[in-house]
C-alpha positions in Angstrom: 64.5 53.0 128.1 62.5 49.9 125.9 59.3 50.8 126.7 59.5 54.2 125.5 60.7 52.9 122.3 57.6 50.7 122.2 55.5 53.5 123.0 57.0 55.4 120.2 56.7 52.6 117.5 52.5 52.2 118.6 52.1 56.0 119.6 53.4 57.4 116.4 51.1 55.7 114.1 48.2 55.9 115.7 49.1 59.7 115.6 49.4 59.9 112.1 46.5 57.6 111.2 44.4 59.8 113.1 45.7 62.8 111.3 45.5 61.3 108.2 41.6 60.4 109.1 40.9 64.5 109.9 42.9 65.5 106.8 41.0 63.2 104.6 38.3 64.4 106.2 38.8 68.2 105.2 40.2 67.9 102.0 39.8 64.8 100.6 41.5 61.5 100.2 43.6 62.5 97.2 44.8 65.8 97.9 46.1 64.2 101.2 47.9 61.4 99.2 49.3 64.0 97.0 50.5 65.8 100.1 52.1 63.1 101.7 54.4 62.6 98.0 55.2 66.0 97.6 56.6 65.9 101.2 58.7 62.7 100.5 60.1 64.9 97.3 60.6 68.0 98.9 62.5 65.9 101.8 64.9 64.2 99.2 65.8 67.3 97.3 66.2 69.1 100.7 68.2 66.6 102.0 70.7 65.8 99.4 71.3 69.8 99.1 71.6 70.1 102.7 73.5 67.1 103.2 75.9 68.1 100.5 76.5 71.6 102.2 76.9 70.3 105.6 79.7 67.8 104.3 81.3 70.5 102.9 81.4 72.7 105.7 82.8 69.6 107.8 85.3 69.1 105.5 86.6 73.0 105.7 86.3 73.0 109.5 88.4 69.5 109.5 90.9 71.1 107.0 91.2 74.3 109.5 92.3 71.7 112.4 88.9 71.7 113.9 86.8 69.4 115.1 83.3 69.6 113.3 80.9 69.0 116.2 77.9 71.3 114.7 78.3 69.9 111.5 78.4 66.4 112.8 75.4 67.3 114.9 73.9 68.9 111.6 74.1 65.9 109.6 72.2 63.4 112.3 69.2 66.0 112.4 69.3 66.2 108.6 69.5 62.1 108.7 66.7 62.2 110.8 64.6 64.7 109.0 64.9 62.7 105.5 63.8 59.6 107.6 60.9 61.7 109.1 60.0 63.2 105.5 60.1 59.8 103.9 57.8 58.6 106.5 54.1 58.9 105.5 52.3 61.3 108.2 51.6 64.9 109.0 53.4 64.7 112.2 56.6 63.1 111.3 56.4 65.7 108.2 56.4 68.7 110.1 58.8 67.3 112.5 61.0 66.3 109.4 60.4 70.1 108.2 61.8 71.6 111.1 64.9 69.8 111.4 66.0 71.2 108.3 65.6 74.7 109.4 69.2 75.6 110.4 67.8 77.7 113.4 65.6 75.3 114.8 69.0 72.5 114.7 71.4 75.0 116.5 68.1 75.9 118.9 68.1 71.9 119.8 72.4 71.7 119.5 72.4 74.4 122.2 69.8 72.5 124.5 71.7 69.2 124.1 74.8 70.6 124.8 73.6 72.6 128.1 72.2 69.1 128.9 75.1 67.4 128.1 77.6 70.0 130.4 74.9 69.8 133.3 74.6 65.8 133.3 77.8 64.2 132.1 80.1 62.9 134.6 83.9 61.9 133.6 85.3 58.7 134.7 89.0 58.8 134.8 91.1 55.5 135.2 94.6 55.0 135.4 96.6 52.2 133.4 95.3 49.4 135.8 92.0 50.7 135.2 91.3 51.8 138.8 89.8 54.9 139.1 91.5 58.0 139.5 90.5 61.6 140.3 90.1 64.1 137.0 93.1 66.4 136.9 94.8 64.5 139.5 98.6 64.7 138.7 101.1 62.5 140.0 104.1 64.4 141.6 107.6 63.7 139.9 108.7 62.0 142.7 105.9 59.7 143.8 107.3 56.5 142.1 110.0 55.4 139.7 109.3 53.0 137.3 112.1 51.3 135.6 111.3 48.9 132.6 114.1 46.6 132.3 115.4 42.8 132.0 117.8 41.9 134.9 120.6 39.4 134.7 122.1 38.2 138.0 125.7 39.3 138.3 126.4 38.2 141.7 129.9 36.5 141.9 129.9 32.3 141.9 132.0 31.9 145.0 133.4 28.3 143.1 134.6 30.6 140.2 138.5 30.0 139.9 138.4 33.8 138.7 137.8 35.2 142.2 140.7 35.6 144.6 140.3 33.7 147.4 141.5 35.0 150.4 142.4 32.6 153.2 
């Protein structure tokens, strides 16, 4: 995992620099810089609009008593989209703009859900931390647990109140 992150931190800037050079050769330095600044401004505006819209949808879903899973996923995608658009570069800008498109987010969300359904493992443990089969129910007669304090009430043989039979 750490190696993949290292590759991303090294690979993405290398790709971005090479694309900057190619675009700068084609359209010139100042138009290239203008496009980078323009995409950052567009990203900020889109993030504000769609972020508030997603927040409102999440609140409505919560008010209906449902879990706003889709809205949370969209919120994470919008956060990534904003970060990509604020990062200078054409590749990250393209990814950011794609993440602002609701159909693209829905496609990613469905793929993530399918991946989780296929690969997720559920581990169930009891109160002692011991593994237990999922959906395994105890029968009512398995064991009885009584949580109480006890007091020894056996009679004292030397007590004067006990009737002694000789």
